[in-house]
C-alpha positions as CSV (number, residue, x, y, z in Angstrom):
1,M,91.3,-19.7,45.6
2,E,93.2,-19.1,48.9
3,E,96.5,-19.4,47.1
4,R,95.4,-16.6,44.7
5,L,94.5,-14.3,47.6
6,E,98.1,-14.5,48.9
7,A,99.3,-12.8,45.8
8,I,96.8,-10.0,46.2
9,T,98.0,-6.8,47.9
10,A,96.0,-4.1,49.6
11,T,96.4,-0.5,50.3
12,I,95.3,0.3,53.8
13,V,93.1,3.4,53.9
14,P,93.7,6.3,56.4
15,T,91.0,5.0,58.7
16,L,93.6,2.6,60.1
17,R,95.1,5.4,62.1
18,V,91.6,6.3,63.4
19,H,91.0,2.8,64.5
20,M,94.4,2.7,66.2
21,A,93.8,6.1,67.9
22,N,90.4,4.9,69.2
23,R,92.1,2.0,70.9
24,N,95.1,3.9,72.0
25,L,97.4,1.6,70.0
26,R,100.8,2.3,68.8
27,I,102.3,0.6,65.8
28,S,104.4,-1.7,68.0
29,E,101.4,-2.7,70.0
30,L,99.2,-3.4,67.0
31,A,102.1,-5.4,65.5
32,R,102.2,-7.6,68.6
33,L,98.5,-8.1,68.6
34,A,98.4,-8.9,64.9
35,G,101.5,-11.2,65.1
36,I,103.3,-9.3,62.4
37,S,106.3,-7.0,62.3
38,S,106.2,-3.4,63.3
39,Q,107.6,-2.6,59.8
40,A,104.6,-4.2,58.2
41,V,102.1,-2.2,60.3
42,S,104.1,1.0,59.7
43,K,104.0,0.4,56.0
44,A,100.2,-0.2,56.2
45,A,99.7,2.9,58.3
46,K,101.6,5.0,55.7
47,G,99.1,3.8,53.1
48,K,101.6,1.6,51.2
49,R,100.6,-1.7,49.7
50,V,100.8,-4.7,51.9
51,S,100.0,-8.4,51.4
52,H,96.5,-9.8,51.9
53,Y,97.8,-11.7,54.9
54,T,99.1,-8.5,56.6
55,A,95.8,-6.6,56.0
56,Q,93.8,-9.5,57.3
57,Q,96.0,-9.8,60.4
58,I,95.6,-6.1,61.1
59,S,91.8,-6.2,60.7
60,D,91.6,-9.3,62.9
61,A,93.7,-7.7,65.6
62,L,91.5,-4.6,65.5
63,G,88.3,-6.7,65.5
64,I,87.0,-5.0,62.4
65,P,86.0,-6.4,58.9
66,L,88.8,-6.3,56.4
67,H,86.8,-4.1,54.0
68,Q,86.8,-1.2,56.6
69,I,90.6,-0.7,56.3
70,V,91.4,-1.7,52.7
71,G,91.2,0.6,49.7
72,L,89.1,0.1,46.6
73,D,92.1,-1.2,44.6
74,Y,92.0,-4.3,46.8
75,A,88.4,-5.1,45.9
76,E,89.1,-4.6,42.2
77,E,92.2,-6.8,42.4
78,R,90.4,-9.5,44.3
79,K,87.6,-9.4,41.8
80,N,90.0,-9.8,38.9
81,H,91.6,-12.9,40.6
82,A,88.2,-14.7,41.1
């Protein structure tokens, strides 16, 4: 099942910016904490689709559950891959 999750993409919801602001994090800082590129974080922060890996890295770096920053399309897509 883990292989299938890699193919799933997620749209990060606007709350990402709120979580970043609450922690006084800039895109470059979150990218460093998440171990991903600034471009990937920027893409997510703009609400564009990102890989499951990117979404998970961001949520882990923020210390919040993944479901708090991904849109409903992610849940639907994941359900369809199960």
